[in-house]
C-alpha positions as CSV (number, residue, x, y, z in Angstrom):
1,M,21.3,3.2,21.8
2,K,23.9,4.6,23.6
3,I,27.6,3.6,22.2
4,G,29.1,2.7,25.6
5,D,31.5,4.4,28.2
6,R,35.2,4.1,27.0
7,V,38.3,6.0,27.8
8,A,40.6,7.5,25.6
9,T,44.0,5.8,25.2
10,A,46.7,7.6,26.8
11,P,50.4,7.5,26.0
12,A,52.7,5.3,28.2
13,G,53.1,7.0,31.7
14,V,50.1,10.0,31.1
15,P,47.1,9.2,32.9
16,E,44.1,8.2,31.6
17,A,41.3,10.9,30.9
18,P,37.7,9.8,30.8
19,V,35.6,10.4,27.6
20,D,32.4,11.5,28.4
21,A,29.8,9.3,27.3
22,R,26.9,11.1,27.0
23,T,29.0,13.8,24.6
24,R,30.9,10.6,22.6
25,D,27.4,10.0,21.7
26,R,26.1,13.2,20.8
27,V,29.4,13.3,18.3
28,W,28.6,9.9,16.7
29,R,24.9,10.7,16.1
30,A,25.9,14.0,14.5
31,V,28.6,12.2,12.4
32,L,26.0,9.8,11.8
33,E,23.8,12.9,10.4
34,Q,25.8,15.4,8.7
35,G,28.6,13.4,7.5
36,P,31.1,14.2,5.8
37,V,31.9,16.8,8.5
38,S,34.9,18.4,9.9
39,A,35.8,18.8,13.8
40,T,34.9,22.6,13.5
41,Q,31.6,21.7,11.8
42,L,30.8,19.9,14.6
43,A,32.0,22.1,17.8
44,E,29.8,24.8,16.0
45,R,26.7,22.3,15.9
46,L,27.4,21.0,19.7
47,G,28.5,24.1,21.4
48,L,32.0,22.2,22.1
49,T,35.6,23.5,21.3
50,P,37.5,22.0,18.1
51,A,39.7,20.5,20.6
52,A,37.3,18.6,22.6
53,V,35.3,17.5,19.4
54,R,38.8,16.1,18.0
55,R,39.4,14.0,21.1
56,H,35.7,12.8,21.1
57,L,36.5,11.8,17.2
58,D,39.8,9.9,18.4
59,A,37.9,7.9,20.6
60,L,34.9,7.1,18.1
61,A,37.8,5.9,15.2
62,A,39.9,4.0,17.6
63,D,36.6,1.9,18.1
64,D,36.1,2.0,14.9
65,L,32.7,3.9,14.4
66,V,34.1,7.1,12.3
67,T,36.4,7.4,9.6
68,V,38.0,9.9,7.6
69,W,36.4,10.2,4.4
70,Q,38.7,9.8,2.0
71,A,37.6,12.1,-1.2
72,T,39.9,14.0,-3.4
73,A,37.3,16.6,-4.5
74,L,37.9,18.0,-1.4
75,R,41.4,19.2,-2.1
76,R,40.7,22.5,-3.1
77,G,43.0,25.8,-3.3
78,R,46.2,25.4,-1.0
79,G,47.5,24.2,2.0
80,R,45.9,21.2,3.5
81,P,42.0,20.2,3.2
82,A,40.4,19.9,6.5
83,R,39.6,16.3,7.6
84,R,35.9,15.4,7.4
85,Y,34.6,12.5,9.1
86,V,31.6,10.0,8.3
87,A,30.0,6.9,10.5
88,T,31.7,3.4,9.7
89,E,30.1,0.2,8.9
90,R,30.1,-0.7,12.7
91,G,28.8,2.7,13.3
92,H,25.7,2.6,11.2
93,S,25.2,-1.0,13.0
94,L,25.0,0.5,16.1
95,A,22.5,2.8,15.3
96,P,18.6,1.5,15.8
97,A,18.1,-1.0,13.2
98,D,15.1,-3.7,12.0
99,Y,16.0,-7.4,12.5
100,D,18.0,-7.6,9.2
101,D,18.9,-11.0,9.2
102,L,15.0,-12.2,9.7
103,A,13.7,-9.5,6.9
104,T,16.3,-11.2,4.4
105,S,15.4,-14.4,5.2
106,A,11.2,-13.5,4.9
107,L,12.2,-11.8,1.4
108,R,14.4,-14.5,-0.2
109,Y,11.4,-16.7,0.9
110,L,8.6,-14.3,-0.4
111,R,11.1,-14.0,-4.0
112,A,11.9,-18.0,-4.2
113,S,8.1,-19.2,-3.8
114,A,6.1,-16.1,-5.0
115,G,8.6,-14.1,-7.9
116,E,9.8,-10.9,-8.3
117,D,6.4,-9.0,-8.5
118,A,5.9,-10.1,-5.1
119,V,9.0,-8.7,-3.7
120,R,8.3,-5.3,-5.4
121,A,4.5,-5.5,-3.8
122,F,5.6,-5.9,-0.4
123,A,8.3,-2.8,-1.2
124,G,5.3,-0.8,-2.3
125,Q,2.6,-1.8,0.4
126,R,5.4,-0.6,3.1
127,A,6.3,2.4,1.3
128,S,2.3,2.9,1.2
129,E,2.2,2.4,4.9
130,L,5.0,5.0,5.8
131,E,3.6,7.6,3.3
132,R,0.3,7.1,5.1
133,R,1.4,7.7,8.4
134,Y,3.7,10.9,7.2
135,R,1.2,12.8,5.2
136,P,-0.9,14.5,8.1
137,V,2.5,16.0,8.9
138,L,3.3,17.1,6.0
139,D,0.1,18.3,4.8
140,A,0.5,20.5,7.6
141,A,3.4,22.2,6.4
142,G,2.0,23.4,3.8
143,G,2.8,23.2,-0.3
144,E,5.8,24.2,-0.4
145,P,8.3,21.2,-1.4
146,G,11.1,22.5,0.8
147,E,9.1,23.0,4.1
148,R,7.3,19.8,3.3
149,A,10.8,18.3,3.0
150,H,12.0,19.7,6.1
151,A,8.8,18.3,7.7
152,L,9.8,14.8,6.3
153,A,13.0,14.9,7.8
154,A,11.6,15.2,10.7
155,V,9.2,12.2,10.8
156,L,12.0,10.2,9.5
157,T,14.3,11.2,11.9
158,S,11.5,10.0,14.5
159,D,11.6,6.7,12.9
160,G,15.4,6.2,13.5
161,Y,16.5,7.5,9.8
162,A,18.8,10.6,11.3
163,A,17.4,12.7,8.4
164,T,18.3,16.4,7.4
165,V,17.6,18.8,4.9
166,R,20.8,20.7,3.1
167,S,20.9,23.2,0.4
168,G,21.4,22.2,-3.3
169,G,23.9,25.5,-3.8
170,S,20.9,28.0,-4.7
171,P,17.4,28.1,-4.6
172,A,16.9,27.4,-8.4
173,R,18.8,23.6,-7.7
174,G,16.6,22.7,-5.0
175,I,17.4,21.2,-1.9
176,Q,18.7,17.6,-0.5
177,L,16.9,15.4,1.7
178,C,19.7,13.4,3.5
179,Q,19.2,9.9,5.8
180,G,22.3,9.4,7.6
181,H,21.0,5.8,8.6
182,C,18.7,3.6,7.5
183,P,17.4,0.7,9.3
184,V,16.7,-1.4,6.5
185,Q,20.1,-0.6,4.7
186,H,21.4,-4.0,5.1
187,V,18.2,-5.8,3.6
188,A,18.2,-3.2,1.0
189,R,21.4,-4.1,-0.4
190,E,19.8,-7.1,-1.6
191,F,16.4,-6.3,-2.6
192,P,16.6,-2.5,-3.9
193,E,13.1,-2.5,-4.5
194,L,12.8,-0.8,-1.0
195,C,14.6,2.3,-1.9
196,E,12.8,2.5,-5.0
197,A,9.2,2.4,-3.6
198,E,10.6,4.9,-0.6
199,T,11.7,7.2,-3.1
200,D,8.5,6.9,-5.3
201,A,6.4,7.7,-1.6
202,F,8.8,10.3,-1.4
203,S,7.8,12.2,-4.5
204,R,4.2,11.7,-3.8
205,L,4.5,13.2,-0.5
206,L,6.8,16.4,-1.5
207,G,4.4,16.6,-4.7
208,V,7.2,16.9,-7.0
209,H,9.8,14.5,-9.0
210,V,12.5,14.0,-6.7
211,Q,16.1,11.8,-7.8
212,R,17.7,9.2,-5.2
213,L,21.5,10.3,-5.9
214,A,23.2,7.9,-3.3
215,T,22.2,5.6,-1.0
216,L,23.8,3.8,2.5
217,A,23.0,0.4,0.9
218,H,25.0,1.0,-2.1
219,G,27.7,2.0,0.0
220,D,27.4,5.7,0.0
221,H,27.7,7.9,3.0
222,V,24.3,9.0,2.9
223,C,21.2,8.3,1.7
224,T,20.9,11.8,-0.9
225,T,17.3,12.4,-2.3
226,H,17.3,15.6,-4.6
227,V,14.5,17.7,-3.8
228,P,13.9,19.9,-7.1
229,P,11.8,23.7,-6.3
230,L,8.4,23.3,-7.7
231,S,8.3,25.6,-10.8
232,S,11.2,23.2,-12.1
233,T,9.2,20.2,-12.4
234,T,5.9,18.8,-13.0
235,S,3.7,18.4,-10.0
236,Q,2.8,14.8,-9.3
237,G,-0.4,15.9,-7.3
238,R,-0.6,14.9,-3.9
239,Q,-3.3,11.7,-3.5
240,S,-5.6,11.5,-0.7
241,E,-6.3,9.0,1.7
């Protein structure tokens, strides 16, 4: 989904310069996938100058699509820390999404008429379908969790999750599977069973016990799943169809 054409607001008496919608869309999607991320990091990834990226970020911020990430943990050493940007609630809402209101209403009805077990069963069925579709791609990637995680990120991105794989700091710490967008994050706020079932499916697909560290549904800026190296955990044993 394109986020529209907009012109940057210029000071009085200064002609307004148009903000290229296609490049602006690329910057927005990069923040969605990589946030918290600095203008310099975005420039390196997108092949733009930091000044050009900041101009697009200013335009996105003016439309309440991105914002500066507030985190005291970034203040290390001397000097002023680099600003890092994340997508806002509105920024997430413009990304591809399912019909949240309809899905929430249907799950509420299911819970009221059949109980919590029925909601969990639905979440498990949905995750199993995801697992069924993704397994051939991951199996083709090999048996190492890191390789499978990259394959999982690719298929998740194709389904609208804006997924990436990030280093955990060292090989011994494993890696992190990050989802910058979740098509059902608003539904999952009320029904965390969706996140729980998805995490279980990730464990089965990757062959290791993964741990969900953060979720968009709980107000974090990205869904983060820790994937340990195979040697540090008991393999789950991948199930065949």
